[in-house]
C-alpha positions as CSV (number, residue, x, y, z in Angstrom):
1,X,18.2,119.4,73.3
2,X,16.6,116.4,71.7
3,X,18.2,113.9,69.3
4,X,16.8,111.5,66.9
5,X,17.0,107.7,67.3
6,X,19.5,107.7,64.4
7,X,21.7,110.0,66.4
8,X,21.5,107.6,69.4
9,X,22.5,104.7,67.1
10,X,25.7,106.5,66.2
11,X,27.0,105.9,69.8
12,X,28.0,102.2,69.9
13,X,27.6,101.1,73.5
14,X,28.6,97.5,74.2
15,X,29.0,95.2,77.2
16,X,32.3,93.5,78.0
17,X,34.1,91.7,80.8
18,X,37.2,93.2,82.5
19,X,40.0,90.7,82.0
20,X,42.9,92.7,83.5
21,X,43.2,95.8,85.8
22,X,46.4,97.6,86.8
23,X,47.4,100.6,88.8
24,X,47.9,103.8,86.7
25,X,50.4,105.8,88.7
26,X,51.2,108.2,85.8
27,X,47.6,109.5,85.6
28,X,46.9,113.0,86.8
29,X,43.9,111.8,88.9
30,X,43.7,108.4,90.6
31,X,42.8,105.8,87.9
32,X,43.2,102.3,86.8
33,X,44.2,100.8,83.5
34,X,41.6,98.2,82.3
35,X,41.5,95.6,79.6
36,X,37.9,94.7,78.5
37,X,36.9,91.7,76.4
38,X,34.0,92.7,74.0
39,X,33.9,89.3,72.3
40,X,34.9,88.1,68.9
41,X,33.6,91.0,66.8
42,X,35.4,93.7,68.7
43,X,38.0,91.9,70.8
44,X,39.8,93.2,73.9
45,X,40.2,97.0,74.2
46,X,42.1,99.0,76.8
47,X,41.0,102.1,78.7
48,X,41.7,104.1,81.8
49,X,39.0,104.8,84.4
50,X,38.9,107.1,87.4
51,X,37.1,104.5,89.6
52,X,39.6,103.9,92.4
53,X,37.2,105.2,95.1
54,X,34.7,102.4,94.7
55,X,36.6,99.5,93.2
56,X,39.8,97.5,94.0
57,X,41.9,95.9,91.2
58,X,40.9,92.4,92.4
59,X,37.1,93.0,92.3
60,X,37.3,94.6,88.8
61,X,38.6,91.4,87.1
62,X,35.6,89.5,85.9
63,X,33.2,92.5,86.3
64,X,30.8,93.2,83.4
65,X,30.8,96.8,82.2
66,X,29.3,99.0,79.5
67,X,31.5,101.2,77.2
68,X,31.4,103.3,74.1
69,X,33.5,101.5,71.6
70,X,33.4,103.8,68.6
71,X,35.2,106.9,70.0
72,X,38.7,107.5,68.5
73,X,41.6,106.4,70.7
74,X,42.7,109.0,73.3
75,X,46.1,109.5,74.7
76,X,46.0,109.6,78.5
77,X,49.5,110.2,79.7
78,X,51.7,107.4,78.4
79,X,48.6,105.2,77.8
80,X,46.2,104.9,74.8
81,X,42.5,104.6,75.9
82,X,40.5,102.8,73.2
83,X,37.0,102.9,74.8
84,X,35.0,105.0,77.3
85,X,33.8,102.9,80.2
86,X,30.4,104.3,81.4
87,X,29.2,105.1,84.9
88,X,27.1,107.4,87.0
89,X,28.4,110.1,89.4
90,X,27.3,109.4,93.0
91,X,26.7,112.0,95.7
92,X,30.5,112.3,96.3
93,X,31.1,112.9,92.6
94,X,32.8,109.6,92.1
95,X,32.0,107.1,89.3
96,X,29.8,104.0,89.8
97,X,30.2,101.7,86.8
98,X,27.2,100.5,84.8
99,X,26.7,96.7,84.6
100,X,23.9,94.6,83.1
101,X,21.8,92.9,85.7
102,X,21.2,89.8,83.6
103,X,23.7,87.6,81.6
104,X,24.3,88.9,78.0
105,X,27.2,88.0,75.7
106,X,30.3,90.1,75.5
107,X,29.8,92.6,72.7
108,X,26.0,92.8,73.1
109,X,24.9,96.3,72.0
110,X,22.8,98.7,74.0
111,X,19.6,99.2,72.1
């Protein structure tokens, strides 16, 4: 299926910096709770991410990530996830996060 460029623009993908990461023991599958700063226009949003296989809590704080910021909030157990952090599945079917390879401001939009 192909989509138009206008369809692509409906998905608002932004870069942000993880400012806080916590264990999420209530999650059905191993996951972390993340708080991501998307800059002045969007602010800090929270999410859960099943990324425990590749990342520790300590290495996540300060990491730049990409996320969809215009999905509706989703209840994940006792936690409300406000954005969808993006990644690729590796050969073991575990998530590897997407990060920009150059410095861009928090809140910069994927184009």
